[in-house]
N, C-alpha and C positions, 0 to 999 in steps of 0.2 A: 358758797365761794372754796369750803374745804373738798367737797367733790372736782371741782376745777383743778384746784389747784395739783390735788391729788393723782387725778385719772382724766383719762382723755375719755371724753364722751360716747359710748356706743351706737347712741344713735340721738343725732341732732338733723332735728328739721322744723321747718315754716311750714304753716297752714293757712292760708286765706281763705275766712271762714263765709265769704259770700257764694263760693261757687267749690269749697273746699278742693283747691288744688294743692297740692304740698310739694317743697323744693327741700330738700336735703341742701345740708351747708357743706360748704368747703373747706380746705385748710383756713383760707384766707378769711373766709367767714366767720370761722369759728374764731379766729384772732379778735376780729372786732367785738364778738358776745365777750371774751375773755376781757379785752380794754375796756368794755361798757361796766362789767362788774366791780373791776378795777376801781375805776371812777367814784365810784357810788361813795356817797358821804353820807353820817348822820341824819342831816339836813336833809337828803335826797328821798328817805321815808316818811311819809304823809301820812295823813287819814285818809279814810277813803272818799274823792271829791264830789261833791253832790251835784255836781254835771256830767257824769261820767255817763257812755251810752251801756243801755242795757247788754249789749254784744259785741266782745271786742273783733275790730277786723282782722287780726292777725292771731295767731297762736304758736309760741314758740315750745317743742318738748324736746327736753336734753335729759337724756337716760344715761346713768350710771350703771355700775355695776349691783349696788344696790339700793339707790333711789333714782327719783323721776320726779322732774320737775317742768311745772308750766306756766309759760312767761302769757299775760294778754295782753296786747297789746291794741291800746285803746286809738290812740292818737298819737303826734309827732310828739306830746307832753306827756300821756300817763300811761302807766305800764303797772302791771298787778303781776307779782310770782308767788307762787304755792306749790308745795310737795302734792305729787299726785295720789300718794296714797296716804290716809291719816286723815283726822278732821280737826285742822288748822286754819287758821286765820290766814287770810290773803294779806300781803305785804302791798301796799300803794307806794309806787315810786314817781317822783315826779322830774323829769328827764330837762327840764326848760332851760338850766343851767349847765346843763353837760356839755362838752364838746362836742358839736355835731358831727362827727366821723365815727362815733359811737350811739349814734342814736337810733334804734331799733327798728323803729317804725321806718325809717330812710331805706334799712337795708332790707326788711323785710319787701317793701314797695320795690326795690330792684329787683329781689329775688323771685318775685311773682307779679308781675306787672300787671295792672287792673284791665 
């Protein structure tokens, strides 16, 4: 959130993992991403779900001047986020109680239809 609040990402795109289709975010799409992060609460962060697929359907890459982050989009409900560089544990997010307009799975599905 600190990176998003202090600068606009230099690179922001989604990748569909089954066919490796890439789609850059428009300004409107990046607004949805910011709204997603602003709507997170402490209760949104969970332990790793036991029924999580081995491979995410989509990945979102956020590149800032100093940092790069990857969001794994597994389903409408589960997302994980981690920094690209370093040895950090993934943070898992449950989006089931989030406003549907901020759902990143729906955004990726819209950007890169199957």
